[in-house]
N, C-alpha and C positions, 0 to 999 in steps of 0.2 A: 504494500500500500504506500503510495507516494504521500509525502508530507506537503501540505500547502504552505507556501512561503507567505509571510506577512507582507502586506504592501508597505513599501518604504515611503516615509515622509520626505518631502523635498529637502529637508535639512540633513537627511542621511546621505545625500548624494554629494559627489564632488561637483564643484561649480567651475565652468569654463566661461570666462567673461572676456569680451573684447571691447575696449574703449577707443573710440575714434575722436581725436582732438585736432585743433588747428594751431599748431606751433606752441609757443610758450605764452599764450595769452593768459590773463588772470583767470578767466572763466575755465580755460582748459586746465590750468594748474590746480584750481579749486576742485574740479571734477576728479582729477588724479588723486589728490590728497584724500578726498572723501571716500573714493573707492578703495584705496589702500587701507584706510581706517576701518571701513565696513568689513573687508576681507579679514583683517587682523582680529577684529572683535567678534564677529559672528561666524566666520568660516575658517578658523585657524587650522592650517594644514590641509584644508579641503577646497582651496580656491586657486585657480590659475587665472591671473589677470594679465592680458596683453594690451599694452598701450600702443596705438598706432597714430603717428603724426601724419596727417594727410598731405602735408607739404613735402614730407620725405618719402612717403609711399602712396602716391595718388592712385596707383593701380589697385591697391588693396581696398581703397574706398570705393572705387568703381566696381570691383568684384562683389563687394558686399551691398551695393546699392545705396550707399550713404548719400543723403541729400541735405542733411543739416548736421550741425556740430554744436556741442559734443553729442555723440550717440554711443550708447552702451548696448551691446548685444549679449544676451545670455544664451550661449550655445548649448550648454548643458546645465542642469538636467532639462529634458524636454518638458514642455514645448519651447521652441526658440522665442525669445521675447526681445523687444527693442524699446529702449527708453531714449527719448530725444529731447534735448534742451537742457534745462537747469537740473544738474545732478548734485546740487549743493545741499538739498534737503534730505537728510539721511532717512527720515521716516518714509518719505515717498519712494526712495530707491529701495528700501527694505521691503515695502509692500509690493512693489513691482517684481522683486526677485523672489517673492513668496517666503520671505524671512520675517519673523515677528521680533520686534525689539524686546529685549529682556525687560521684564517688569521691574520697576524700581522698588526697592524695599523702603518702606516708611518706618522711621524709628526714632 
């Protein structure tokens, strides 16, 4: 008799993220900092983040169909998701990545 596997929650998966930015603009730098912080806090050891500067690699932006910057693509876990524009609000990014912020302890 085969055992049924428990369905995995999204937080059990490794995450593969690709962030497209436009050079060293303040908005791009803020998006990079925020994504690094989210990966460190919510996905330690389970997140691969690739940052692509479209000025240096325009072909990668074309291949991915990037039309606005910054754009974050969650390649894994499925389904693929795209977040476009302001990535400075951690709560919004966490919600779009299907991650829930840790509840703060009141004390």
